[in-house]
KEZA-964449 format. One record per residue: chain; x, y, z of N, C-alpha, C, O in turn; residue number from 1. Coordinates in nm, 3 decimals, m for minus. Layout:
! residues N
sefi n.xx n.yy n.zz ca.xx ca.yy ca.zz c.xx c.yy c.zz o.xx o.yy o.zz selum
A X Y Z X Y Z X Y Z X Y Z NUM
...
! end
This chain:
! residues 88
sefi n.xx n.yy n.zz ca.xx ca.yy ca.zz c.xx c.yy c.zz o.xx o.yy o.zz selum
A 0.540 0.712 1.358 0.498 0.655 1.230 0.350 0.679 1.213 0.278 0.661 1.311 1
A 0.299 0.715 1.102 0.373 0.764 0.986 0.417 0.909 1.003 0.378 0.977 1.098 2
A 0.497 0.954 0.909 0.545 1.092 0.914 0.428 1.188 0.890 0.322 1.149 0.843 3
A 0.450 1.314 0.924 0.346 1.416 0.904 0.306 1.424 0.757 0.187 1.431 0.726 4
A 0.402 1.422 0.665 0.371 1.431 0.522 0.283 1.315 0.477 0.197 1.332 0.391 5
A 0.305 1.198 0.534 0.223 1.081 0.501 0.087 1.092 0.566 m0.015 1.069 0.501 6
A 0.083 1.128 0.693 m0.041 1.133 0.770 m0.145 1.226 0.707 m0.264 1.194 0.708 7
A m0.104 1.338 0.653 m0.200 1.434 0.599 m0.271 1.381 0.474 m0.374 1.434 0.435 8
A m0.217 1.277 0.413 m0.278 1.220 0.293 m0.366 1.099 0.324 m0.434 1.048 0.235 9
A m0.367 1.053 0.447 m0.440 0.933 0.485 m0.577 0.968 0.543 m0.598 1.081 0.588 10
A m0.668 0.873 0.542 m0.798 0.892 0.605 m0.779 0.901 0.756 m0.833 0.991 0.821 11
A m0.702 0.806 0.813 m0.672 0.808 0.956 m0.548 0.893 0.976 m0.439 0.855 0.933 12
A m0.562 1.007 1.039 m0.454 1.104 1.047 m0.384 1.107 1.183 m0.287 1.181 1.201 13
A m0.430 1.028 1.278 m0.370 1.028 1.411 m0.237 0.954 1.411 m0.206 0.880 1.317 14
A m0.160 0.975 1.516 m0.033 0.905 1.533 m0.060 0.756 1.550 m0.152 0.717 1.621 15
A 0.019 0.672 1.484 0.004 0.527 1.492 0.119 0.472 1.576 0.236 0.489 1.542 16
A 0.083 0.407 1.685 0.186 0.350 1.773 0.235 0.218 1.715 0.173 0.161 1.625 17
A 0.346 0.170 1.767 0.398 0.040 1.724 0.297 m0.071 1.755 0.279 m0.162 1.674 18
A 0.231 m0.062 1.870 0.130 m0.163 1.906 0.013 m0.161 1.807 m0.036 m0.267 1.768 19
A m0.033 m0.043 1.768 m0.141 m0.031 1.669 m0.099 m0.092 1.536 m0.177 m0.161 1.471 20
A 0.026 m0.067 1.496 0.078 m0.122 1.371 0.081 m0.274 1.377 0.043 m0.341 1.281 21
A 0.125 m0.330 1.489 0.131 m0.476 1.506 m0.010 m0.536 1.501 m0.029 m0.641 1.440 22
A m0.107 m0.473 1.565 m0.246 m0.520 1.563 m0.300 m0.521 1.421 m0.363 m0.617 1.379 23
A m0.275 m0.413 1.349 m0.319 m0.406 1.209 m0.254 m0.517 1.127 m0.321 m0.585 1.050 24
A m0.123 m0.537 1.144 m0.053 m0.638 1.067 m0.109 m0.777 1.094 m0.126 m0.855 1.000 25
A m0.137 m0.809 1.217 m0.194 m0.941 1.250 m0.329 m0.961 1.181 m0.363 m1.072 1.143 26
A m0.405 m0.853 1.166 m0.536 m0.861 1.102 m0.526 m0.886 0.951 m0.609 m0.957 0.895 27
A m0.427 m0.829 0.887 m0.417 m0.840 0.741 m0.320 m0.948 0.694 m0.311 m0.974 0.574 28
A m0.250 m1.011 0.785 m0.150 m1.111 0.750 m0.220 m1.246 0.723 m0.219 m1.335 0.808 29
A m0.280 m1.257 0.606 m0.348 m1.380 0.567 m0.351 m1.390 0.414 m0.303 m1.301 0.345 30
A m0.407 m1.498 0.365 m0.405 m1.527 0.221 m0.496 m1.436 0.138 m0.499 m1.449 0.015 31
A m0.570 m1.346 0.200 m0.665 m1.263 0.125 m0.626 m1.115 0.122 m0.705 m1.030 0.081 32
A m0.504 m1.087 0.165 m0.453 m0.950 0.164 m0.311 m0.950 0.109 m0.225 m1.023 0.158 33
A m0.289 m0.868 0.008 m0.158 m0.861 m0.056 m0.106 m0.718 m0.049 m0.170 m0.625 m0.098 34
A 0.009 m0.702 0.014 0.072 m0.571 0.028 0.213 m0.579 m0.031 0.290 m0.669 0.002 35
A 0.246 m0.483 m0.117 0.376 m0.483 m0.184 0.441 m0.345 m0.173 0.374 m0.243 m0.186 36
A 0.570 m0.344 m0.149 0.647 m0.220 m0.152 0.671 m0.186 m0.299 0.707 m0.273 m0.378 37
A 0.651 m0.062 m0.334 0.679 m0.016 m0.470 0.824 0.029 m0.475 0.865 0.123 m0.407 38
A 0.901 m0.039 m0.558 1.040 0.000 m0.580 1.049 0.052 m0.723 1.011 m0.017 m0.818 39
A 1.100 0.172 m0.738 1.107 0.237 m0.867 1.243 0.305 m0.879 1.284 0.379 m0.790 40
A 1.310 0.279 m0.988 1.444 0.334 m1.011 1.537 0.302 m0.894 1.619 0.386 m0.854 41
A 1.525 0.181 m0.840 1.612 0.135 m0.734 1.583 0.193 m0.596 1.663 0.177 m0.504 42
A 1.469 0.259 m0.581 1.436 0.323 m0.454 1.296 0.280 m0.409 1.205 0.271 m0.492 43
A 1.279 0.254 m0.280 1.147 0.220 m0.225 1.068 0.350 m0.211 1.104 0.437 m0.133 44
A 0.959 0.361 m0.290 0.888 0.489 m0.297 0.743 0.483 m0.250 0.679 0.587 m0.236 45
A 0.689 0.363 m0.225 0.550 0.357 m0.184 0.503 0.216 m0.156 0.583 0.124 m0.139 46
A 0.372 0.201 m0.153 0.308 0.074 m0.123 0.184 0.059 m0.210 0.116 0.157 m0.240 47
A 0.155 m0.064 m0.251 0.033 m0.093 m0.325 m0.025 m0.221 m0.266 0.048 m0.310 m0.223 48
A m0.158 m0.228 m0.266 m0.219 m0.346 m0.206 m0.350 m0.385 m0.274 m0.415 m0.305 m0.341 49
A m0.386 m0.510 m0.254 m0.519 m0.563 m0.284 m0.563 m0.631 m0.155 m0.505 m0.733 m0.116 50
A m0.664 m0.575 m0.089 m0.707 m0.635 0.038 m0.844 m0.698 0.022 m0.920 m0.666 m0.069 51
A m0.873 m0.789 0.113 m0.999 m0.864 0.110 m1.022 m0.929 m0.026 m1.132 m0.927 m0.080 52
A m0.915 m0.988 m0.079 m0.922 m1.057 m0.209 m1.021 m1.171 m0.203 m1.021 m1.249 m0.108 53
A m1.105 m1.181 m0.306 m1.204 m1.287 m0.316 m1.168 m1.374 m0.437 m1.199 m1.337 m0.551 54
A m1.103 m1.488 m0.413 m1.055 m1.572 m0.524 m1.165 m1.614 m0.620 m1.142 m1.622 m0.741 55
A m1.284 m1.641 m0.568 m1.394 m1.686 m0.654 m1.442 m1.577 m0.750 m1.501 m1.606 m0.854 56
A m1.415 m1.451 m0.715 m1.455 m1.339 m0.799 m1.336 m1.278 m0.872 m1.354 m1.209 m0.973 57
A m1.215 m1.303 m0.822 m1.094 m1.253 m0.887 m1.064 m1.107 m0.863 m0.997 m1.044 m0.945 58
A m1.110 m1.052 m0.751 m1.076 m0.913 m0.722 m1.075 m0.887 m0.573 m1.127 m0.964 m0.493 59
A m1.014 m0.776 m0.538 m1.011 m0.725 m0.401 m1.009 m0.574 m0.406 m1.003 m0.515 m0.514 60
A m1.013 m0.512 m0.291 m1.009 m0.366 m0.284 m0.866 m0.319 m0.297 m0.779 m0.359 m0.219 61
A m0.840 m0.236 m0.395 m0.705 m0.189 m0.421 m0.674 m0.058 m0.352 m0.763 0.022 m0.324 62
A m0.547 m0.038 m0.326 m0.500 0.088 m0.269 m0.356 0.112 m0.310 m0.281 0.017 m0.335 63
A m0.319 0.238 m0.316 m0.182 0.270 m0.354 m0.142 0.398 m0.281 m0.223 0.487 m0.259 64
A m0.015 0.404 m0.245 0.037 0.522 m0.179 0.181 0.543 m0.220 0.265 0.454 m0.205 65
A 0.210 0.661 m0.273 0.347 0.699 m0.305 0.392 0.789 m0.191 0.345 0.902 m0.178 66
A 0.484 0.740 m0.108 0.527 0.812 0.010 0.645 0.904 m0.012 0.674 0.990 0.071 67
A 0.714 0.888 m0.123 0.828 0.973 m0.155 0.780 1.082 m0.251 0.748 1.054 m0.366 68
A 0.774 1.204 m0.202 0.719 1.314 m0.282 0.790 1.334 m0.415 0.730 1.384 m0.509 69
A 0.915 1.296 m0.423 0.989 1.310 m0.548 0.932 1.221 m0.658 0.960 1.243 m0.776 70
A 0.854 1.120 m0.621 0.800 1.026 m0.719 0.648 1.034 m0.734 0.589 0.949 m0.802 71
A 0.584 1.133 m0.675 0.439 1.146 m0.682 0.388 1.161 m0.826 0.279 1.114 m0.857 72
A 0.465 1.224 m0.912 0.420 1.247 m1.049 0.501 1.166 m1.150 0.510 1.202 m1.267 73
A 0.560 1.058 m1.103 0.637 0.970 m1.191 0.546 0.857 m1.240 0.427 0.854 m1.211 74
A 0.604 0.765 m1.315 0.530 0.650 m1.362 0.528 0.536 m1.259 0.477 0.428 m1.289 75
A 0.583 0.558 m1.140 0.589 0.453 m1.039 0.450 0.396 m1.009 0.434 0.274 m1.003 76
A 0.351 0.482 m0.990 0.215 0.436 m0.958 0.153 0.360 m1.075 0.083 0.261 m1.055 77
A 0.178 0.407 m1.196 0.124 0.340 m1.315 0.181 0.200 m1.328 0.106 0.103 m1.346 78
A 0.312 0.188 m1.319 0.376 0.058 m1.334 0.334 m0.037 m1.221 0.308 m0.155 m1.246 79
A 0.329 0.014 m1.099 0.289 m0.069 m0.985 0.144 m0.117 m1.001 0.113 m0.231 m0.970 80
A 0.057 m0.029 m1.050 m0.084 m0.066 m1.071 m0.097 m0.175 m1.175 m0.174 m0.269 m1.158 81
A m0.022 m0.164 m1.283 m0.027 m0.266 m1.387 0.025 m0.400 m1.334 m0.030 m0.506 m1.366 82
A 0.129 m0.396 m1.255 0.183 m0.520 m1.196 0.081 m0.583 m1.101 0.063 m0.705 m1.103 83
A 0.016 m0.502 m1.020 m0.083 m0.555 m0.927 m0.201 m0.616 m1.001 m0.250 m0.724 m0.965 84
A m0.248 m0.549 m1.105 m0.359 m0.603 m1.185 m0.320 m0.736 m1.249 m0.401 m0.828 m1.253 85
A m0.199 m0.745 m1.297 m0.152 m0.871 m1.356 m0.145 m0.980 m1.250 m0.180 m1.095 m1.277 86
A m0.100 m0.945 m1.129 m0.090 m1.041 m1.019 m0.226 m1.093 m0.976 m0.246 m1.214 m0.963 87
A m0.319 m1.001 m0.954 m0.453 m1.040 m0.906 m0.530 m1.105 m1.017 m0.645 m1.145 m0.998 88
! end
């Protein structure tokens, strides 16, 4: 994890072990980080997040990733972004 197709698009391109994934999850599993699976046309196609959310300011650092190449040029990212903005 992640797959080669995913890894080449990420800043961190090395292989991620299960232990590394668990360490990362423990770090972000709190009230100031929001991660959502993007489901589009009944299929899980990516992830969108707002991390380090600052409630007093009403924003956090956003990120989005479409992992299914068939949906890279679809409206999945647009719709997910609008939903995240509405949520935050």
